[in-house]
C-alpha positions as CSV (number, residue, x, y, z in Angstrom):
1,M,216.3,40.3,107.8
2,P,216.8,36.5,108.5
3,R,214.0,34.7,110.2
4,R,214.6,33.0,113.6
5,R,212.5,31.0,116.0
6,L,210.9,32.8,118.9
7,T,212.2,31.8,122.3
8,L,210.4,31.8,125.7
9,D,212.4,34.9,126.7
10,D,211.0,36.6,123.6
11,V,207.3,36.1,124.5
12,A,207.8,36.7,128.3
13,R,209.2,40.2,127.9
14,R,207.5,43.5,127.1
15,P,206.9,44.8,124.5
16,E,206.1,41.5,122.8
17,P,208.0,40.8,119.5
18,G,206.8,43.1,116.8
19,M,204.7,45.3,119.1
20,D,207.2,48.2,119.5
21,V,205.0,50.4,117.3
22,P,204.1,54.1,117.3
23,G,201.3,55.0,119.8
24,S,199.1,58.0,120.4
25,V,199.5,59.2,116.8
26,A,198.3,62.7,116.2
27,F,198.7,65.3,113.4
28,A,200.2,68.6,114.2
29,P,197.9,71.6,113.8
30,D,199.4,72.6,110.5
31,G,198.9,69.0,109.1
32,R,202.6,68.9,107.9
33,S,203.9,66.4,110.5
34,I,202.8,63.5,112.6
35,T,203.7,63.2,116.3
36,Y,203.7,59.9,118.2
37,L,205.2,58.0,121.1
38,Q,207.7,55.3,120.6
39,S,210.8,53.9,122.3
40,R,214.3,54.5,121.0
41,G,214.9,50.8,120.6
42,N,212.4,48.0,121.5
43,S,211.7,48.9,125.1
44,L,208.8,50.2,127.2
45,V,210.5,53.6,127.7
46,R,209.0,56.0,125.2
47,S,210.0,59.3,123.7
48,L,207.9,61.8,121.8
49,W,208.8,61.9,118.0
50,S,207.8,64.0,115.0
51,H,207.7,62.8,111.4
52,D,207.7,65.4,108.7
53,L,205.3,64.2,106.0
54,A,207.2,66.0,103.1
55,S,210.8,65.3,103.9
56,G,210.4,62.1,105.9
57,E,212.6,63.5,108.6
58,R,212.2,61.9,112.1
59,V,213.0,64.0,115.1
60,E,212.9,63.2,118.8
61,I,211.0,66.0,120.5
62,A,211.1,65.0,124.1
63,A,213.2,62.3,125.8
64,P,212.2,60.7,129.1
65,P,213.9,62.1,132.2
66,P,215.8,59.4,134.2
67,D,213.2,59.4,137.0
68,T,210.4,58.3,134.6
69,T,212.1,55.2,133.2
70,S,211.3,52.7,135.9
71,E,208.2,52.0,138.1
72,E,210.2,52.4,141.3
73,T,211.1,56.0,140.6
74,L,207.6,57.2,139.7
75,S,205.5,59.2,142.1
76,R,202.5,57.4,143.7
77,A,200.1,59.6,141.7
78,D,201.8,58.5,138.4
79,Q,201.7,54.8,139.5
80,L,198.0,55.0,140.3
81,L,197.2,56.6,136.9
82,R,199.2,53.8,135.2
83,E,197.2,51.2,137.1
84,R,193.8,52.8,136.3
85,T,194.6,53.2,132.6
86,G,196.3,49.8,132.1
87,M,199.4,51.6,131.0
88,I,202.6,49.6,130.8
89,E,204.8,52.2,129.0
90,L,207.2,54.5,130.8
91,G,208.9,57.8,130.0
92,V,206.9,60.1,127.9
93,T,203.3,58.8,128.0
94,S,201.1,61.6,126.7
95,F,201.1,64.9,124.8
96,L,198.5,67.5,123.7
97,W,198.3,69.8,120.7
98,A,196.2,73.0,120.5
99,G,196.0,76.2,118.6
100,G,196.0,76.8,114.8
101,A,198.5,76.3,112.0
102,Q,200.0,79.7,112.6
103,E,200.3,79.5,116.3
104,P,200.4,75.9,117.4
105,S,201.0,74.9,121.0
106,L,202.3,71.6,122.3
107,L,202.1,70.3,125.9
108,V,204.1,67.3,127.2
109,P,203.5,66.3,130.8
110,I,206.3,64.2,132.2
111,G,206.5,63.0,135.8
112,G,204.6,66.0,137.3
113,R,206.6,68.5,135.2
114,L,205.1,70.4,132.2
115,F,207.0,71.0,129.0
116,V,205.4,73.4,126.5
117,S,206.0,75.2,123.3
118,G,204.1,78.0,121.6
119,A,206.5,78.5,118.7
120,R,205.7,78.2,115.0
121,E,207.6,74.9,114.8
122,A,206.5,73.8,118.2
123,E,208.3,70.4,117.9
124,R,211.7,72.2,117.9
125,H,211.2,74.7,120.7
126,I,209.9,72.8,123.7
127,H,210.9,74.0,127.2
128,E,209.9,73.3,130.8
129,L,207.3,75.4,132.5
130,A,209.0,77.2,135.4
131,G,207.6,77.0,138.9
132,V,205.6,73.7,138.4
133,E,206.2,70.6,140.4
134,G,203.9,67.6,140.9
135,A,201.3,68.9,138.4
136,G,198.4,66.8,137.4
137,G,195.3,67.1,135.1
138,A,197.1,69.4,132.7
139,A,195.0,70.8,129.8
140,L,195.7,73.2,127.0
141,S,193.2,75.9,126.1
142,P,191.9,75.5,122.5
143,D,193.7,78.6,121.2
144,G,197.0,77.1,122.7
145,A,197.7,80.2,124.8
146,F,197.2,78.8,128.3
147,V,197.7,75.6,130.2
148,S,195.7,74.7,133.3
149,F,196.8,72.1,135.9
150,S,196.3,71.1,139.5
151,M,199.3,71.5,141.8
152,G,199.0,70.7,145.5
153,G,195.3,70.1,144.9
154,D,194.7,73.6,143.7
155,V,194.0,74.8,140.1
156,H,196.6,77.0,138.4
157,I,196.7,78.6,134.9
158,A,199.9,79.6,133.1
159,P,200.5,81.3,129.8
160,V,202.3,79.0,127.3
161,R,204.3,81.8,125.7
162,G,205.6,83.3,129.0
163,G,204.1,85.0,132.0
164,P,203.4,84.4,135.7
165,L,201.3,81.5,137.1
166,Q,197.8,82.4,138.2
167,R,196.4,80.5,141.2
168,I,192.7,79.9,140.9
169,T,191.8,78.1,144.1
170,D,193.3,78.0,147.6
171,D,191.1,75.6,149.6
172,A,192.9,72.3,148.9
173,E,193.6,70.2,152.0
174,E,193.7,66.5,153.0
175,G,190.7,65.0,151.2
176,V,189.8,68.1,149.2
177,S,191.2,68.8,145.7
178,N,190.4,70.8,142.6
179,G,190.9,70.1,138.9
180,L,191.4,66.3,139.3
181,A,189.2,63.3,138.7
182,D,188.0,61.6,141.9
183,F,188.8,58.0,142.6
184,T,185.5,56.5,141.3
185,A,185.6,58.6,138.1
186,A,189.0,57.4,137.2
187,E,188.7,53.8,138.5
188,E,185.2,53.0,137.4
189,L,183.9,55.5,134.9
190,D,186.9,56.0,132.6
191,R,186.9,59.7,133.3
192,F,190.4,60.9,133.9
193,E,189.9,64.6,133.3
194,G,189.1,67.1,136.0
195,A,189.2,70.4,134.0
196,W,187.7,71.5,130.7
197,W,188.4,74.7,128.7
198,S,185.6,76.4,126.9
199,A,185.8,76.7,123.1
200,S,186.5,80.4,123.5
201,S,189.5,79.7,125.7
202,H,188.2,82.3,128.1
203,S,186.7,80.0,130.7
204,L,187.8,76.9,132.6
205,L,185.3,74.4,134.1
206,F,186.8,72.2,136.8
207,A,185.8,69.6,139.4
208,H,185.9,70.3,143.1
209,V,186.2,66.9,145.0
210,D,185.5,66.5,148.7
211,E,186.4,63.0,150.0
212,R,186.5,63.9,153.8
213,A,183.3,61.9,154.5
214,I,184.8,58.7,153.0
215,P,186.7,56.5,155.5
216,T,190.4,55.9,155.0
217,L,192.0,52.6,154.1
218,T,195.6,51.8,154.7
219,I,197.4,49.6,152.2
220,T,200.6,48.1,153.6
221,H,203.5,47.3,151.3
222,R,205.7,44.5,152.6
223,S,207.8,43.8,149.5
224,G,210.7,45.9,150.5
225,A,213.1,45.8,153.5
226,D,211.0,48.5,155.3
227,P,207.2,48.0,155.2
228,S,205.3,51.1,154.3
229,G,201.7,52.3,154.5
230,E,199.6,54.1,151.9
231,V,196.4,55.8,153.1
232,H,193.5,56.4,150.7
233,H,189.9,57.6,151.1
234,Y,188.3,54.5,149.7
235,P,184.6,54.5,148.8
236,F,183.4,51.1,150.1
237,A,180.2,49.6,148.8
238,G,177.2,51.1,150.5
239,G,179.3,53.9,152.0
240,P,179.5,57.6,151.1
241,N,180.9,58.7,147.7
242,A,183.1,61.7,147.0
243,R,181.1,64.9,146.9
244,V,181.8,66.3,143.4
245,T,180.8,69.8,142.4
246,L,181.7,72.0,139.5
247,R,183.5,75.4,139.6
248,M,184.3,77.9,136.8
249,A,187.2,80.3,136.4
250,S,187.4,83.1,133.8
251,L,190.5,84.8,132.4
252,D,188.6,88.1,132.7
253,R,188.3,88.0,136.5
254,P,190.2,86.5,139.5
255,G,189.1,83.6,141.5
256,W,186.3,81.2,140.7
257,Q,182.5,80.8,140.9
258,G,180.2,77.9,141.6
259,V,178.2,76.1,138.9
260,D,174.5,75.4,139.4
261,L,174.5,71.7,138.4
262,P,171.7,69.5,140.0
263,M,173.5,66.6,141.6
264,E,172.7,64.5,144.7
265,A,175.4,63.8,147.2
266,D,176.0,60.3,145.8
267,D,175.7,61.1,142.1
268,Y,178.7,60.7,139.8
269,L,179.9,63.4,137.4
270,A,180.2,61.0,134.4
271,R,181.2,63.1,131.4
272,V,181.9,66.8,130.5
273,I,182.1,67.8,126.9
274,P,182.9,71.4,125.7
275,C,180.5,72.8,123.1
276,P,182.0,74.3,119.9
277,K,180.5,77.8,120.5
278,E,180.2,78.2,124.2
279,G,179.5,76.2,127.4
280,W,179.6,72.5,128.1
281,L,177.5,69.4,128.2
282,A,177.6,67.5,131.5
283,A,176.3,64.0,132.2
284,V,175.3,63.1,135.7
285,L,175.0,59.4,136.7
286,P,172.9,58.5,139.8
287,R,174.4,55.8,142.1
288,D,172.0,53.1,140.8
289,Q,173.5,53.7,137.3
290,R,170.1,53.2,135.6
291,S,169.8,56.7,134.1
292,L,172.1,59.4,132.6
293,H,171.0,63.0,133.0
294,W,172.4,65.5,130.4
295,H,172.7,69.2,131.2
296,R,174.0,72.2,129.3
297,I,176.2,74.5,131.3
298,A,176.5,78.1,130.3
299,E,179.6,80.3,130.9
300,D,177.7,82.3,133.5
301,G,177.5,79.2,135.7
302,S,173.9,78.3,135.1
303,S,172.7,75.0,133.8
304,R,169.7,73.6,132.0
305,H,168.5,70.0,131.9
306,L,168.3,68.7,128.3
307,W,167.3,65.0,128.4
308,T,167.6,61.8,130.4
309,E,168.6,58.3,129.1
310,D,167.1,55.4,131.0
311,N,167.9,51.7,131.2
312,D,166.1,49.0,133.3
313,H,169.5,47.4,134.1
314,W,172.4,49.8,133.9
315,I,173.9,52.5,131.7
316,N,177.1,51.6,129.8
317,L,179.1,54.8,129.6
318,D,180.8,55.8,126.3
319,D,183.0,58.5,124.8
320,D,181.0,59.0,121.6
321,T,179.2,62.3,122.3
322,R,180.0,65.1,119.9
323,V,178.4,68.6,119.7
324,L,178.1,70.0,116.2
325,A,178.7,73.6,115.3
326,D,175.0,74.3,115.0
327,G,174.4,72.9,118.5
328,R,173.0,69.5,117.5
329,I,174.3,66.6,119.6
330,L,175.6,63.2,118.3
331,R,175.1,60.4,120.7
332,S,175.4,56.6,120.8
333,T,172.7,54.7,122.7
334,E,171.8,51.1,123.6
335,R,168.1,51.9,123.5
336,S,167.5,49.2,120.8
337,G,169.7,46.6,122.6
338,Y,172.6,47.4,120.3
339,R,174.8,50.5,120.5
340,H,173.8,52.8,117.6
341,L,174.1,56.5,116.7
342,E,171.4,59.1,117.1
343,L,171.2,62.9,116.6
344,R,169.5,65.3,119.0
345,D,168.7,69.0,118.5
346,A,170.2,71.7,120.6
347,T,167.5,71.4,123.2
348,G,168.1,67.6,123.6
349,E,165.1,66.4,121.7
350,L,165.6,63.3,119.6
351,D,165.9,64.4,115.9
352,R,166.7,61.1,114.2
353,T,168.4,57.7,114.5
354,L,171.4,57.3,112.1
355,T,172.2,53.5,112.3
356,Q,170.4,50.3,113.1
357,G,171.0,46.5,113.0
358,D,172.2,43.6,115.0
359,W,175.8,45.0,115.3
360,V,177.3,47.7,117.5
361,V,179.1,51.0,117.1
362,T,182.3,50.7,119.0
363,S,183.6,54.3,118.7
364,V,183.0,57.6,116.9
365,A,186.1,58.7,114.9
366,G,184.9,62.1,114.0
367,I,182.5,64.3,112.1
368,S,183.2,65.8,108.7
369,A,181.2,69.1,108.6
370,R,182.2,69.5,104.9
371,R,180.9,66.1,103.9
372,G,178.0,66.2,106.4
373,E,178.8,62.7,107.7
374,V,179.9,60.9,110.9
375,L,182.8,58.5,110.8
376,F,182.7,55.6,113.2
377,T,184.1,52.1,113.9
378,A,181.7,49.1,114.3
379,T,181.2,45.4,114.2
380,R,179.0,45.5,111.1
381,D,181.2,43.0,109.3
382,G,181.9,40.7,112.3
383,V,182.8,40.9,115.9
384,L,186.4,39.8,115.2
385,E,187.1,42.9,113.1
386,R,186.8,46.6,113.4
387,H,186.2,48.7,110.3
388,L,185.6,52.4,109.6
389,Y,182.2,53.4,108.3
390,A,180.4,56.6,107.3
391,V,176.8,57.6,107.4
392,P,175.3,61.0,106.5
393,L,174.0,63.2,109.3
394,D,170.8,64.0,107.3
395,V,169.5,60.4,106.8
396,A,165.7,60.1,106.6
397,E,165.8,56.5,107.9
398,P,168.3,54.6,110.1
399,I,171.0,52.9,108.0
400,A,171.6,49.2,108.6
401,D,174.4,48.8,105.9
402,P,176.7,51.9,106.2
403,E,179.4,52.8,103.7
404,R,182.6,50.9,104.7
405,L,185.8,52.9,104.2
406,T,188.5,50.3,105.2
407,R,189.1,47.4,102.9
408,E,191.8,45.3,104.5
409,P,190.7,42.5,106.8
410,G,191.6,43.0,110.5
411,W,191.1,45.4,113.3
412,H,191.5,49.1,112.4
413,T,192.2,52.2,114.5
414,V,191.8,55.6,112.9
415,V,193.3,59.1,113.4
416,P,191.3,62.0,112.0
417,I,193.2,64.5,109.8
418,R,191.9,67.9,110.8
419,R,192.3,71.3,109.3
420,A,193.9,73.3,112.0
421,S,192.2,76.6,110.9
422,A,188.7,75.2,110.9
423,G,188.8,72.1,113.0
424,S,187.0,70.1,110.4
425,T,188.1,66.7,109.1
426,R,190.1,66.9,105.9
427,G,189.0,64.2,103.5
428,R,188.1,61.5,105.9
429,T,190.7,59.7,108.0
430,L,193.9,57.7,108.0
431,G,193.1,54.1,108.8
432,M,195.7,51.9,110.4
433,P,195.0,48.1,110.3
434,R,196.0,46.2,113.4
435,A,196.2,42.4,113.6
């Protein structure tokens, strides 16, 4: 292709020149194909694609409906989500895989509608879930058999392979919702989920949010011919927060039950992580944000406090927590002044510190049970680069110079290759350098 000089129009439009690249790359459960988001031709409007690793065939799985291809046609809920996540892409913006190699399931939420597939070649048999409109917070059960979502502020569950919708809650009203993240969680804590399936796929944990004590704020839009008002329950500094509690539903019985999680009225539900055998970890952040309280929630609705992390200034939240098959918990912590990895036993007691040094762990890529190691990205070789590293889980002393797996200079992102049948990492990871 002949070279040409960039123009002002080139650099002023989106996507920038050379930046129309695949996003949200994920391996299908059988490991035979890669799914990803990309536009049909150098635009911000994305479709969902599948790339067969053996044949090289590229197939468009889901194309964007017309009402998702411009900002003006999106619902206000979708516009707010885009603002909070910093998303500029339109059309198909997310997808989820679940299930094993023999019965994979694919979920594609688009503009409040849900497209699913539970077929052997899920990429080729996607269809719209009937009776669903304005859905949010959709999540697939780990076995791929069910999808949960919030519709009209109430939680529903639907079978992926056909069957009636099951309504779990019926108490939604103005200022009250179920199965969705509250304003502060999404805006400030980077928690956008409001429902979490158990590893067994038999139970669903979800948030109940009550914002009625929060005063409303009207935002007036004057850009159009007819000014319009938008009303929100906005938690002002020093004022009340949303009251967030947890509820649980089971496929074995109708309705829901409350979860006994110690939280003060102004506490934040910061993180929820499903455990590989049963139950969940939940992290509660008090309003002063100087401590983080970790609890284990059982599928009978009870909870047990495990440990508390403290900081004299504030807690920086992360997404690095992983629960191993034996119940041990991998965490990253800034206790030393730099973010490093530690391993705790199933009761929350500190077992060992894995890394140390004047550099920081930036993300956990995954855990290889077969190799007995954790894979992570870090600034070990300079703050201007991100490389993939590995350390054993059974180290006797913290490691300051971990094994580096990526060799090319630059900023790398990684996508774990997982065996669908066992959920473990095959080999290590696919590293993708990014300038």
